[in-house]
N, C-alpha and C positions, 0 to 999 in steps of 0.2 A: 823348511825346504819344500818347494813345490813338488807335487806328486808327478811322477812320470807315467803317462798313460801307456796302455798296450799299443796304441797306434804309434807312439813315439819310439817304443822299443823296435817295432817293425821297421820304422823309418831308418833307425840307426843300423839295423842289420842289413837292410836293402842297400843303403848308401855304401856300407862296407863291401858288399858283394859287387856293387857297380865299380868301386875303386879297384877291387881286385881284378875285375875283368879288364879294366883299362890298362893295368900294369902288365897283364899277361896277354895283351891283344896280339892276335896272330899277324904274321907279315902281310902287308898289303899285296893283293894280286896285281899284276901289271895293269896300270891305268885305272885302278879302282882304290878308293879309300875303304877302310874298314871302320864303319861308324860305331861309336859307343852306343848310340841310340838312334833308331829310326821310328818316326811317328807317321802313320799313313791315315789320312782322313779321306773318307769316301762320301762324296756328295751324290745327289740323285737327279737323274732324268732331265738333263739339259743339253741342248746342242752346243757345240763349240761356239757357233756364231751368236747364240743367245747370251752367253756369258761375256764374250770378248768382242762381239761386234753388233749386238742387238740393241744397244742403247739402254739396257737395263743397268741399274745402279749396283756395281760390284767393285767399289774402290779398293778394298783390301786385297781381293784377288788380283786386281790390276797391279797393285804394289808388289805382290809376290812375283808376278810375271816380270816386272821391271827389274827385280833384284835376283831372280832365279832363272831357271831353265824351263822354257815352255816347249812342249813337243807339238809340232804342227800337224803331224800325221800319227795321232794316237787313236786307236780304235778299240771299242769294247767288242765282246764276242757274241752277244746274243740279246734278244728281247724275249721275255720280260726281264725283270730286275735280278732275281735271286741267283741265277746261274753265273752272272758276272762276278759276284762276290766269291763264289766257289772257284772260278778260274783264277782270280787273283791270289787266293789263299792256297790252292792245291793244284793248279795247272789243269783242271778238269771241272766240268759242271757236275760230275758224279751222277749224271743221268737223273737229275732232279726234275726234269721236265721244264717246259717253257711257260707255265701258267702260274708260277709263284706258289705252288702247293708246297707247304713246309714238309720236308721228309720225315717219315716216321716208320715204325715197324709195320704199320697197317698199309702203307702205300709204297714201300721201297724194300725189296728183298735184302739189300746190302746194308740196311740201317741198323745200328750206327756205323758209319763208314770207317774202314780200317786202312784206307789208302794213305799214301804219303802226303804230307802237307808242310807248309812253312812252319807252323807251330810245332808239330811233332819233331821236325828235323832240328830246329833251334834247340829244343829242350834236350834231344838226344846228344847234341854237341856240347852240352853243358852251358848253353846260353839260355835266354829266357824269352817268353812270349806272353802277352796279355792282350785281350780285346776289351775296350772300354765303350760300352753302349749307353748313351744318354737315355734316361727313363726306363732302363731295365729295372723291373720291380724289385729284385733282390739279387745278390751275388749268386751265380749258378742257376738262376731261373731259366726254365725251358718253356715258358708260356709262348704261344704263337703271337699274340698281340696284347697290348695294354692301351687303354682300358679293355677289359674282357668284353667279347661280343661286339666290339666296335666295327664300324663300316666306313670305308672311304677316308675322308679327311678328319673323321672323329678319332682315328687311330693315331697314337703318339709313338709307341714302340712297336717294332716289327721284327720278329725273330728271323725272317727271311734275309735280313741284312747282317746276320752274325753267324757265318758258316761254321766256326770252330765248335759250336755247340753240338754239331752233328757228327763229330769224329770221336770214335772210341779211344783213340790214342792221344787225345789232347785233354788234359785234366779239367774237370768241371766240378769242383767241390763247392763248399758253401762259405769259404773264407778267402780273404785276399791271398793267403799263402797257398791254398790248395786248389784254387780255381783260375782258369784262363778267361773266364766269362764274368767280367766285372762291370760295375756301373761307372758311368763317367764321373760320378761323385767320388770314385776311388782313384781317379787320376791324380798322381802326386803333385803337390805344389813345389816340392824339391825335385827338379827334373833329373837330378843324378840318381834318383830312386827308380826311374823308369826302367822297364825291361829292355832287352836288346832291340826287339821290334814290338811295337804296339800299333794296333788298329784303333782308331777313334771313329765311332759311328754316332753322329748327331741324331736326335730324334726326328720324326717326320715333319715337324714344324720348323726344324732348323737345318735340314739337309737339302733344301730346295724342292722337296717332294710335294708338300701340301700347299695348295693355292696356285694361282696363276703366276706366270713368270715375273710380272711386274711387282708382285709381293714376295714370292718365294725366293727369288735370287737375292734381293737386298737382305731378306731375313737370314738366309744362309751365310751370306758374306759377313754380316754383322756378327753373327754367332762365332764364325771362324776367327774374326779379329778379337773378339772379347775373350775367347776361351783358349786360343792357340798361339796368339802373337807373343805371349810371354815365353812360351817354349821356343818359338822361332827365333826370337832375339837371343835367347840363351844358346840355342843350337849353333849359331854362327861362330861362337867362340869356344864351343865345347865339343868339337868333333861329332856333331850330330846333324840329322837331316829331317826335314819336313817334306812329305809327299802329299800333295792334294790331287785327288783324281775323282772321277765320277764312275758310277756303275754302268750307265748307258746314256744315250742321247734322249731327246724328248719323245721320240716315237709317236709323233702326232697321229699317224695313220693306224696305230694299233697292231703293227706287224709283230708276229712272234715266231721264234725259231733262231737258228744260227744266222748271224749277219755276215756281210762280205765287204771287206775294205776296198776291193777292186771296183765296186759299184759306187757311183756318185752322181750328183746333179750335172746337168748339161744345159747351157743357155738355149739350146734349140728346142728343149722340151717345155711343156706347160708347167706352171708353178705346182699344181697339185701332184703331177707325176714326179717332179723333182723332189717334192717333200717325201714321197715314198722312197725314192732313191737315197735320200739322206737318212731315212730310217734304217734302210738296209745297210748302208755304209757304216753307220754307228760311230761317227767321229766324236770324240770327247776331249775336254780340257784335262791336261795333266801337267803338273808343275813340280819340279824338284827345287827346294830352296833350303839354304843353310850353309854349313861349312863345306869348303872345297868345291863349291859350285861356280862355274863360269857362266855369268848371266848371258842370255841370248835365246834365240829361237832356233830350234833344231828339227830338221826334217826326218832324220834317221832313215834315210834310204826309202824303201817302200813303206816304211812305217813300223810301228810297234803296237803291241797289245798289252793287256794286263799280264799275260804270261811272260812277256819280256821284262816287265818290272820284277816279277817273281824271280826270273832267271838272274837278273842283276843282283838282287839281294842274296840269292843262293851263292853266287860267285864270290861276293864280298866275304861271306863267312865260311866258305868251303863246304857247303851243304850238298847232299845229293839232289838231283833234279826230281821234282814232283810233277807228274802229269806230262802233257805234251801240248804243242801249239794247237790252237783252234784250226780245224781242217781247212776252212776257206782262207784264213790268213796264211797258212802254210802253203796252200796252192797258189796264192798270189805273191809268193816270194818273201813273206815275213817269216824268217827261219825260227825254228824252235830254240836254237842255240844262240840267237842274237842277244848280246849283252850290251847295255848302254854304257859307253865309256867316254864319249867325247864331251860330256857336260862337266866332267870332273877336272879340277886343277891337278897338276902333277904334285903328288905328296909323297915324301919319303922321310 
């Protein structure tokens, strides 16, 4: 008889837990499905127009757009990168600053953070959360970068893209069972073993970060197809969802600080000034694809932000709200309580 590995035992237990969750799934809120699994993939630093209108090669993302829901007015919250991950995960940038300095006891009085987050609230509800970061050196690692002492495009892994590490109330042990901070190598091939909500963070060569758009967009698109299409195909028939979003737009002018969705380019202005306005507006691609999705393009009124994606997931699972809407978005009429509903088919 062949030996059963420790990994196989974990797989069997995880699958049983997933089946139990499906059997005890809470009632659907009005107009919202309650997914067995949601996988959120975060890409990096590209304008909406670069991916869907710039002539760069992104056939898989275009396929997801054709089969899923694309949001025409989706905005990130700030520049630089790091704070946007915190907004999506916790409804706040946790005052980490705008220069991508990884928070620590040395530079932040509230570290590690005890604020509410999606991960904490899912676990408190008896559901599950994991983050899967490609090229994370080891389960539970807290290194800032890998390789160590790298600079620029030499860096492959960046902790600034994995906010759950910075929260005291989100477990970070050294095993799959005890940590929310996993390697992408730990992403299960049996998708029924996935947690309720998972973040997938490609490394800097595969998330459209490293290199010029003509190389980085096709590289990110190819990685997404090679590594997540299996899950996407499965999700369509297994009450599950794939969300693909970005942290921020290209920010070609190097603007940093909170951004403002009310500001945008104007044909009367010169190109260089319009680029600055695009940087400040911070419009990004976001796609929902999978079960119960009505394909199409959605404006969502004045628009949505990462916080509204968070609010939608919270509403699905009956979770308390974490954080609040980004101030400029709230001032522009993008309400904190806005939940995305129109992209979902009626399910009962």
